[in-house]
Backbone atoms as SQL, in Angstrom:
CREATE TABLE atoms (id INTEGER PRIMARY KEY, chain TEXT, resi INTEGER, resn TEXT, atom TEXT, x REAL, y REAL, z REAL);
INSERT INTO atoms VALUES
  (1, 'A', 1, 'MET', 'N', 110.206, 60.272, 91.081),
  (2, 'A', 1, 'MET', 'CA', 110.143, 62.124, 90.509),
  (3, 'A', 1, 'MET', 'C', 110.033, 62.729, 92.244),
  (4, 'A', 2, 'LYS', 'N', 110.700, 63.411, 92.632),
  (5, 'A', 2, 'LYS', 'CA', 110.955, 63.508, 94.185),
  (6, 'A', 2, 'LYS', 'C', 109.609, 64.862, 94.121),
  (7, 'A', 3, 'ALA', 'N', 109.024, 65.108, 94.873),
  (8, 'A', 3, 'ALA', 'CA', 108.190, 65.929, 95.042),
  (9, 'A', 3, 'ALA', 'C', 109.007, 67.310, 95.914),
  (10, 'A', 4, 'GLU', 'N', 108.565, 68.483, 95.339),
  (11, 'A', 4, 'GLU', 'CA', 109.192, 69.548, 95.533),
  (12, 'A', 4, 'GLU', 'C', 109.127, 70.080, 96.883),
  (13, 'A', 5, 'ARG', 'N', 109.724, 70.704, 97.843),
  (14, 'A', 5, 'ARG', 'CA', 109.427, 70.928, 99.453),
  (15, 'A', 5, 'ARG', 'C', 108.817, 72.179, 99.172),
  (16, 'A', 6, 'VAL', 'N', 107.728, 72.223, 100.131),
  (17, 'A', 6, 'VAL', 'CA', 107.118, 73.718, 100.302),
  (18, 'A', 6, 'VAL', 'C', 107.693, 74.472, 101.371),
  (19, 'A', 7, 'PRO', 'N', 108.354, 75.767, 101.332),
  (20, 'A', 7, 'PRO', 'CA', 108.692, 76.097, 102.304),
  (21, 'A', 7, 'PRO', 'C', 107.714, 76.502, 103.574),
  (22, 'A', 8, 'ARG', 'N', 108.550, 76.524, 104.702),
  (23, 'A', 8, 'ARG', 'CA', 107.670, 76.990, 106.018),
  (24, 'A', 8, 'ARG', 'C', 106.941, 77.775, 105.931),
  (25, 'A', 9, 'GLY', 'N', 105.210, 77.608, 106.234),
  (26, 'A', 9, 'GLY', 'CA', 104.665, 78.824, 106.640),
  (27, 'A', 9, 'GLY', 'C', 103.851, 78.789, 105.132),
  (28, 'A', 10, 'GLN', 'N', 104.370, 77.934, 103.993),
  (29, 'A', 10, 'GLN', 'CA', 103.127, 78.075, 102.874),
  (30, 'A', 10, 'GLN', 'C', 102.265, 76.896, 102.740),
  (31, 'A', 11, 'VAL', 'N', 101.535, 76.612, 101.898),
  (32, 'A', 11, 'VAL', 'CA', 100.876, 75.461, 101.264),
  (33, 'A', 11, 'VAL', 'C', 101.341, 75.806, 100.061),
  (34, 'A', 12, 'ALA', 'N', 101.331, 73.764, 99.654),
  (35, 'A', 12, 'ALA', 'CA', 101.680, 73.726, 97.873),
  (36, 'A', 12, 'ALA', 'C', 100.471, 74.260, 96.970),
  (37, 'A', 13, 'GLY', 'N', 100.869, 74.909, 96.200),
  (38, 'A', 13, 'GLY', 'CA', 99.798, 75.347, 95.639),
  (39, 'A', 13, 'GLY', 'C', 98.848, 76.522, 96.130),
  (40, 'A', 14, 'LYS', 'N', 99.159, 76.785, 97.111),
  (41, 'A', 14, 'LYS', 'CA', 98.262, 78.042, 97.520),
  (42, 'A', 14, 'LYS', 'C', 98.948, 79.433, 97.285),
  (43, 'A', 15, 'GLU', 'N', 98.181, 80.665, 97.221),
  (44, 'A', 15, 'GLU', 'CA', 98.747, 81.598, 97.658),
  (45, 'A', 15, 'GLU', 'C', 98.570, 82.692, 98.497),
  (46, 'A', 16, 'LYS', 'N', 98.809, 82.904, 99.498),
  (47, 'A', 16, 'LYS', 'CA', 98.593, 84.044, 100.489),
  (48, 'A', 16, 'LYS', 'C', 98.382, 85.511, 99.953),
  (49, 'A', 17, 'LEU', 'N', 97.291, 85.846, 100.567),
  (50, 'A', 17, 'LEU', 'CA', 96.522, 86.649, 100.046),
  (51, 'A', 17, 'LEU', 'C', 95.976, 87.472, 100.804),
  (52, 'A', 18, 'GLN', 'N', 96.164, 88.828, 101.012),
  (53, 'A', 18, 'GLN', 'CA', 95.819, 89.403, 102.246),
  (54, 'A', 18, 'GLN', 'C', 95.005, 90.811, 102.169),
  (55, 'A', 19, 'PRO', 'N', 94.029, 90.678, 102.174),
  (56, 'A', 19, 'PRO', 'CA', 92.815, 91.595, 101.747),
  (57, 'A', 19, 'PRO', 'C', 92.312, 92.243, 102.547),
  (58, 'A', 20, 'TYR', 'N', 91.826, 93.403, 103.130),
  (59, 'A', 20, 'TYR', 'CA', 91.348, 93.947, 104.491),
  (60, 'A', 20, 'TYR', 'C', 89.963, 94.009, 103.806),
  (61, 'A', 21, 'ILE', 'N', 89.055, 93.582, 105.081),
  (62, 'A', 21, 'ILE', 'CA', 87.788, 93.469, 104.977),
  (63, 'A', 21, 'ILE', 'C', 87.106, 93.851, 106.247),
  (64, 'A', 22, 'THR', 'N', 85.948, 94.169, 106.398),
  (65, 'A', 22, 'THR', 'CA', 85.170, 94.795, 107.975),
  (66, 'A', 22, 'THR', 'C', 85.374, 93.806, 108.869),
  (67, 'A', 23, 'THR', 'N', 85.504, 94.774, 110.247),
  (68, 'A', 23, 'THR', 'CA', 85.432, 93.377, 111.151),
  (69, 'A', 23, 'THR', 'C', 84.163, 92.523, 111.509),
  (70, 'A', 24, 'GLU', 'N', 83.006, 93.236, 110.742),
  (71, 'A', 24, 'GLU', 'CA', 81.773, 92.284, 110.862),
  (72, 'A', 24, 'GLU', 'C', 81.660, 91.392, 109.812),
  (73, 'A', 25, 'VAL', 'N', 82.213, 91.493, 108.688),
  (74, 'A', 25, 'VAL', 'CA', 82.498, 90.424, 107.809),
  (75, 'A', 25, 'VAL', 'C', 83.433, 89.329, 108.195),
  (76, 'A', 26, 'ALA', 'N', 84.463, 89.851, 108.574),
  (77, 'A', 26, 'ALA', 'CA', 85.397, 88.754, 109.072),
  (78, 'A', 26, 'ALA', 'C', 84.843, 88.037, 110.264),
  (79, 'A', 27, 'GLU', 'N', 84.073, 88.400, 111.015),
  (80, 'A', 27, 'GLU', 'CA', 83.484, 87.866, 112.557),
  (81, 'A', 27, 'GLU', 'C', 82.262, 87.019, 111.818),
  (82, 'A', 28, 'ALA', 'N', 81.416, 87.166, 110.845),
  (83, 'A', 28, 'ALA', 'CA', 80.820, 86.430, 110.410),
  (84, 'A', 28, 'ALA', 'C', 81.054, 85.320, 109.667),
  (85, 'A', 29, 'ALA', 'N', 82.130, 85.611, 108.972),
  (86, 'A', 29, 'ALA', 'CA', 82.947, 84.288, 108.498),
  (87, 'A', 29, 'ALA', 'C', 83.645, 83.415, 109.263),
  (88, 'A', 30, 'ARG', 'N', 84.086, 83.779, 110.257),
  (89, 'A', 30, 'ARG', 'CA', 84.785, 82.982, 111.311),
  (90, 'A', 30, 'ARG', 'C', 83.559, 82.094, 112.245),
  (91, 'A', 31, 'ASN', 'N', 82.200, 83.101, 112.330),
  (92, 'A', 31, 'ASN', 'CA', 81.355, 82.010, 112.940),
  (93, 'A', 31, 'ASN', 'C', 80.995, 81.179, 112.482),
  (94, 'A', 32, 'ALA', 'N', 80.818, 81.664, 110.846),
  (95, 'A', 32, 'ALA', 'CA', 80.111, 80.248, 109.875),
  (96, 'A', 32, 'ALA', 'C', 81.137, 79.161, 109.851),
  (97, 'A', 33, 'VAL', 'N', 82.265, 79.429, 109.840),
  (98, 'A', 33, 'VAL', 'CA', 83.235, 78.076, 109.769),
  (99, 'A', 33, 'VAL', 'C', 82.782, 77.198, 111.038),
  (100, 'A', 34, 'VAL', 'N', 83.005, 77.947, 112.123),
  (101, 'A', 34, 'VAL', 'CA', 82.860, 77.298, 113.344),
  (102, 'A', 34, 'VAL', 'C', 81.472, 76.295, 113.412),
  (103, 'A', 35, 'ALA', 'N', 80.493, 76.884, 113.021),
  (104, 'A', 35, 'ALA', 'CA', 79.421, 76.708, 113.172),
  (105, 'A', 35, 'ALA', 'C', 79.084, 75.477, 111.746),
  (106, 'A', 36, 'THR', 'N', 79.868, 75.296, 110.992),
  (107, 'A', 36, 'THR', 'CA', 79.586, 74.239, 110.015),
  (108, 'A', 36, 'THR', 'C', 80.558, 73.155, 109.737),
  (109, 'A', 37, 'THR', 'N', 81.532, 73.763, 110.456),
  (110, 'A', 37, 'THR', 'CA', 82.589, 72.382, 110.449),
  (111, 'A', 37, 'THR', 'C', 82.129, 70.891, 110.699),
  (112, 'A', 38, 'PRO', 'N', 81.363, 70.909, 111.939),
  (113, 'A', 38, 'PRO', 'CA', 80.560, 69.601, 112.325),
  (114, 'A', 38, 'PRO', 'C', 79.600, 68.570, 111.107),
  (115, 'A', 39, 'TYR', 'N', 79.305, 69.663, 110.492),
  (116, 'A', 39, 'TYR', 'CA', 78.714, 69.119, 109.394),
  (117, 'A', 39, 'TYR', 'C', 78.899, 68.655, 107.898),
  (118, 'A', 40, 'GLU', 'N', 78.893, 67.663, 107.418),
  (119, 'A', 40, 'GLU', 'CA', 79.151, 67.175, 105.981),
  (120, 'A', 40, 'GLU', 'C', 78.883, 68.643, 104.656),
  (121, 'A', 41, 'GLY', 'N', 79.506, 69.025, 104.254),
  (122, 'A', 41, 'GLY', 'CA', 79.424, 70.572, 103.270),
  (123, 'A', 41, 'GLY', 'C', 80.119, 71.559, 103.899),
  (124, 'A', 42, 'GLY', 'N', 80.068, 71.186, 105.328),
  (125, 'A', 42, 'GLY', 'CA', 80.779, 72.479, 106.138),
  (126, 'A', 42, 'GLY', 'C', 82.099, 72.697, 105.737),
  (127, 'A', 43, 'TYR', 'N', 82.138, 74.188, 106.275),
  (128, 'A', 43, 'TYR', 'CA', 84.239, 74.335, 106.414),
  (129, 'A', 43, 'TYR', 'C', 84.871, 74.055, 107.271),
  (130, 'A', 44, 'GLN', 'N', 85.709, 73.798, 106.848),
  (131, 'A', 44, 'GLN', 'CA', 86.997, 73.217, 107.684),
  (132, 'A', 44, 'GLN', 'C', 87.678, 74.555, 108.356),
  (133, 'A', 45, 'SER', 'N', 88.011, 75.581, 107.393),
  (134, 'A', 45, 'SER', 'CA', 88.831, 76.231, 107.714),
  (135, 'A', 45, 'SER', 'C', 88.438, 77.903, 107.043),
  (136, 'A', 46, 'LEU', 'N', 88.614, 78.789, 107.309),
  (137, 'A', 46, 'LEU', 'CA', 88.858, 79.962, 107.268),
  (138, 'A', 46, 'LEU', 'C', 88.869, 80.166, 105.717),
  (139, 'A', 47, 'SER', 'N', 90.130, 79.760, 104.909),
  (140, 'A', 47, 'SER', 'CA', 90.477, 80.031, 103.877),
  (141, 'A', 47, 'SER', 'C', 89.675, 79.255, 102.953),
  (142, 'A', 48, 'ASP', 'N', 89.309, 77.833, 103.274),
  (143, 'A', 48, 'ASP', 'CA', 88.020, 76.945, 102.724),
  (144, 'A', 48, 'ASP', 'C', 86.928, 77.976, 102.175),
  (145, 'A', 49, 'LEU', 'N', 86.164, 78.819, 103.040),
  (146, 'A', 49, 'LEU', 'CA', 84.992, 79.414, 103.037),
  (147, 'A', 49, 'LEU', 'C', 85.451, 80.917, 102.016),
  (148, 'A', 50, 'ILE', 'N', 86.165, 81.133, 102.137),
  (149, 'A', 50, 'ILE', 'CA', 86.861, 82.904, 101.558),
  (150, 'A', 50, 'ILE', 'C', 86.848, 82.311, 100.212),
  (151, 'A', 51, 'GLU', 'N', 87.781, 81.147, 99.683),
  (152, 'A', 51, 'GLU', 'CA', 88.248, 80.681, 98.395),
  (153, 'A', 51, 'GLU', 'C', 86.493, 80.797, 97.564),
  (154, 'A', 52, 'ASP', 'N', 86.358, 79.563, 98.482),
  (155, 'A', 52, 'ASP', 'CA', 84.848, 79.052, 97.822),
  (156, 'A', 52, 'ASP', 'C', 83.629, 80.345, 97.285),
  (157, 'A', 53, 'ALA', 'N', 83.771, 80.794, 98.345),
  (158, 'A', 53, 'ALA', 'CA', 83.136, 82.751, 98.174),
  (159, 'A', 53, 'ALA', 'C', 83.533, 83.515, 97.159),
  (160, 'A', 54, 'ILE', 'N', 84.674, 83.256, 96.814),
  (161, 'A', 54, 'ILE', 'CA', 85.518, 84.064, 95.857),
  (162, 'A', 54, 'ILE', 'C', 85.230, 83.306, 94.489),
  (163, 'A', 55, 'ARG', 'N', 85.236, 82.061, 94.488),
  (164, 'A', 55, 'ARG', 'CA', 84.908, 81.370, 93.403),
  (165, 'A', 55, 'ARG', 'C', 83.404, 81.751, 92.921),
  (166, 'A', 56, 'GLU', 'N', 82.557, 81.805, 93.852),
  (167, 'A', 56, 'GLU', 'CA', 81.440, 82.106, 93.592),
  (168, 'A', 56, 'GLU', 'C', 80.965, 83.300, 92.643),
  (169, 'A', 57, 'LYS', 'N', 81.805, 83.847, 93.757),
  (170, 'A', 57, 'LYS', 'CA', 81.403, 85.574, 93.249),
  (171, 'A', 57, 'LYS', 'C', 81.953, 85.799, 91.800),
  (172, 'A', 58, 'LEU', 'N', 83.479, 85.016, 91.345),
  (173, 'A', 58, 'LEU', 'CA', 84.267, 85.064, 90.020),
  (174, 'A', 58, 'LEU', 'C', 82.934, 84.596, 88.685),
  (175, 'A', 59, 'THR', 'N', 82.620, 83.600, 89.054),
  (176, 'A', 59, 'THR', 'CA', 81.517, 82.782, 88.354),
  (177, 'A', 59, 'THR', 'C', 80.813, 83.880, 87.733),
  (178, 'A', 60, 'ARG', 'N', 79.788, 84.725, 88.962),
  (179, 'A', 60, 'ARG', 'CA', 78.907, 85.565, 88.612),
  (180, 'A', 60, 'ARG', 'C', 79.133, 87.231, 87.813),
  (181, 'A', 61, 'LEU', 'N', 80.446, 87.146, 88.431),
  (182, 'A', 61, 'LEU', 'CA', 81.347, 88.145, 87.477),
  (183, 'A', 61, 'LEU', 'C', 81.181, 87.738, 85.907),
  (184, 'A', 62, 'GLU', 'N', 81.879, 86.850, 85.791),
  (185, 'A', 62, 'GLU', 'CA', 82.011, 86.317, 84.197),
  (186, 'A', 62, 'GLU', 'C', 80.756, 85.835, 83.784),
  (187, 'A', 63, 'ARG', 'N', 79.768, 85.583, 83.943),
  (188, 'A', 63, 'ARG', 'CA', 78.857, 85.585, 83.656),
  (189, 'A', 63, 'ARG', 'C', 78.338, 87.008, 83.144),
  (190, 'A', 64, 'LYS', 'N', 78.004, 87.965, 84.027),
  (191, 'A', 64, 'LYS', 'CA', 77.459, 89.348, 83.848),
  (192, 'A', 64, 'LYS', 'C', 78.706, 90.114, 82.957),
  (193, 'A', 65, 'PHE', 'N', 79.872, 90.128, 83.086),
  (194, 'A', 65, 'PHE', 'CA', 80.836, 90.722, 82.426),
  (195, 'A', 65, 'PHE', 'C', 81.387, 90.154, 81.203),
  (196, 'A', 66, 'ASN', 'N', 81.539, 88.966, 81.255),
  (197, 'A', 66, 'ASN', 'CA', 82.427, 88.484, 80.130),
  (198, 'A', 66, 'ASN', 'C', 81.968, 87.407, 79.169),
  (199, 'A', 67, 'GLU', 'N', 80.820, 86.983, 79.122),
  (200, 'A', 67, 'GLU', 'CA', 79.719, 85.755, 78.619),
  (201, 'A', 67, 'GLU', 'C', 80.063, 84.511, 79.082),
  (202, 'A', 68, 'GLY', 'N', 80.252, 84.549, 80.195),
  (203, 'A', 68, 'GLY', 'CA', 80.835, 83.325, 80.871),
  (204, 'A', 68, 'GLY', 'C', 81.864, 82.755, 81.008),
  (205, 'A', 69, 'GLU', 'N', 82.698, 83.389, 80.274),
  (206, 'A', 69, 'GLU', 'CA', 84.248, 83.015, 79.769),
  (207, 'A', 69, 'GLU', 'C', 85.014, 83.067, 81.176),
  (208, 'A', 70, 'PRO', 'N', 86.067, 82.903, 81.630),
  (209, 'A', 70, 'PRO', 'CA', 87.073, 83.720, 82.401),
  (210, 'A', 70, 'PRO', 'C', 87.961, 85.070, 82.144),
  (211, 'A', 71, 'PHE', 'N', 88.104, 85.485, 82.764),
  (212, 'A', 71, 'PHE', 'CA', 88.761, 86.964, 82.665),
  (213, 'A', 71, 'PHE', 'C', 90.375, 86.646, 81.790),
  (214, 'A', 72, 'ALA', 'N', 90.262, 87.852, 81.043),
  (215, 'A', 72, 'ALA', 'CA', 91.514, 87.537, 80.316),
  (216, 'A', 72, 'ALA', 'C', 92.953, 87.703, 81.497),
  (217, 'A', 73, 'GLN', 'N', 93.790, 87.196, 81.347),
  (218, 'A', 73, 'GLN', 'CA', 95.530, 87.625, 82.153),
  (219, 'A', 73, 'GLN', 'C', 95.739, 88.984, 81.914),
  (220, 'A', 74, 'ARG', 'N', 95.761, 89.489, 83.401),
  (221, 'A', 74, 'ARG', 'CA', 96.110, 90.922, 83.336),
  (222, 'A', 74, 'ARG', 'C', 97.391, 91.168, 83.406),
  (223, 'A', 75, 'PRO', 'N', 97.825, 92.452, 82.635),
  (224, 'A', 75, 'PRO', 'CA', 99.454, 92.705, 82.666),
  (225, 'A', 75, 'PRO', 'C', 99.856, 92.680, 84.382),
  (226, 'A', 76, 'ARG', 'N', 100.847, 91.872, 84.368),
  (227, 'A', 76, 'ARG', 'CA', 101.478, 92.134, 85.993),
  (228, 'A', 76, 'ARG', 'C', 101.372, 93.409, 86.659),
  (229, 'A', 77, 'LYS', 'N', 101.417, 93.414, 87.808),
  (230, 'A', 77, 'LYS', 'CA', 101.502, 94.806, 88.975),
  (231, 'A', 77, 'LYS', 'C', 100.418, 96.065, 88.656),
  (232, 'A', 78, 'LYS', 'N', 99.030, 95.188, 87.882),
  (233, 'A', 78, 'LYS', 'CA', 98.147, 96.340, 87.405),
  (234, 'A', 78, 'LYS', 'C', 96.650, 96.654, 88.559),
  (235, 'A', 79, 'ILE', 'N', 97.367, 95.776, 89.353),
  (236, 'A', 79, 'ILE', 'CA', 96.516, 96.086, 90.926),
  (237, 'A', 79, 'ILE', 'C', 96.968, 96.728, 92.028),
  (238, 'A', 80, 'ARG', 'N', 96.047, 98.191, 92.203),
  (239, 'A', 80, 'ARG', 'CA', 96.836, 98.803, 93.330),
  (240, 'A', 80, 'ARG', 'C', 96.832, 97.998, 94.566),
  (241, 'A', 81, 'THR', 'N', 97.668, 98.202, 95.079),
  (242, 'A', 81, 'THR', 'CA', 97.943, 97.521, 96.523),
  (243, 'A', 81, 'THR', 'C', 98.366, 98.484, 97.749),
  (244, 'A', 82, 'GLY', 'N', 97.946, 98.082, 98.659),
  (245, 'A', 82, 'GLY', 'CA', 98.525, 98.675, 99.988),
  (246, 'A', 82, 'GLY', 'C', 97.136, 99.443, 100.400),
  (247, 'A', 83, 'ARG', 'N', 97.457, 100.501, 101.134),
  (248, 'A', 83, 'ARG', 'CA', 96.669, 101.454, 101.702),
  (249, 'A', 83, 'ARG', 'C', 95.574, 101.894, 100.557),
  (250, 'A', 84, 'PRO', 'N', 94.082, 102.178, 100.803),
  (251, 'A', 84, 'PRO', 'CA', 92.890, 102.643, 99.637),
  (252, 'A', 84, 'PRO', 'C', 93.798, 104.356, 100.051),
  (253, 'A', 85, 'PRO', 'N', 93.435, 104.923, 99.086),
  (254, 'A', 85, 'PRO', 'CA', 93.944, 106.444, 98.780),
  (255, 'A', 85, 'PRO', 'C', 92.684, 107.097, 99.851),
  (256, 'A', 86, 'ALA', 'N', 93.006, 107.950, 100.576),
  (257, 'A', 86, 'ALA', 'CA', 92.502, 108.863, 101.394),
  (258, 'A', 86, 'ALA', 'C', 91.378, 109.708, 101.047),
  (259, 'A', 87, 'ARG', 'N', 90.271, 109.713, 101.541),
  (260, 'A', 87, 'ARG', 'CA', 89.113, 110.329, 100.854),
  (261, 'A', 87, 'ARG', 'C', 88.576, 111.436, 100.950);
C-alpha cells in the first residue's frame, strides 16, 4: 500500500487553523515553547502547545456542558469566520 502524498506546506493528519489572539498571549506561548523545549514533557513547537491547550479546554467544556461527552458534530459552515463585527 502506497502512502498518500501530502501537499507541500501541509502536515499529514493536521489542519491549519488561524485564529486571532492577543499579542500578549502569543508572546507568552512562544516564550513557553522556548523555555520548555529542553525538558522532558516540554513543548517542541507552538502547534504542540496550542493543540494541547485546546484539548485541555475541550475536556473541561465537555464536562461542564455535555456530561463529559464529546460535542455533537456541527452542521458545516455554522461558525462565523473573518473579522469580528465592529462594536
